[in-house]
Phi, psi and omega in degrees: 000135178240131172244145181234131178233128179247126180268181183281351182258018178079024177250144178236139177245127176252136176230122183244129173247123179231144177226136173243132171251128183233127177226128177238125177229110186216159177218145179200160180295327183285327187232358180076215181271134181231124176229118179226139177208155178176183178217155176232129177243129178232136173242128180229138177238148177217145179240134179224150170273135182289130176273110184294340180275342184277152173294128184303319181295313179297319181301310182291318180298319179297314181291319179292319178300317178297320179295317179296316180298317180296318180294318178299316180298316178297316182291323178296315179296318180294317181293324177295316181293321184278312191258312188289309183294332179281344181267357181280000000 
């Protein structure tokens, strides 16, 4: 979920809430039965000055897209570190 707040001085605040639910259920001769589950919640905020020359839709989409990509990369790295490497 993304919320956007624009103040009176031409500044915009983006707030992104992302959640990943991860469940692994596996069995093998080497390790037996494996059940792992959990969730990761990340909140990320970013502040930008509004570019008066830019198209408002493009400006917001570019900033929100960058915020989502950064959050996804952090969450992917965290889930790999917490769940995947510990299950090997």
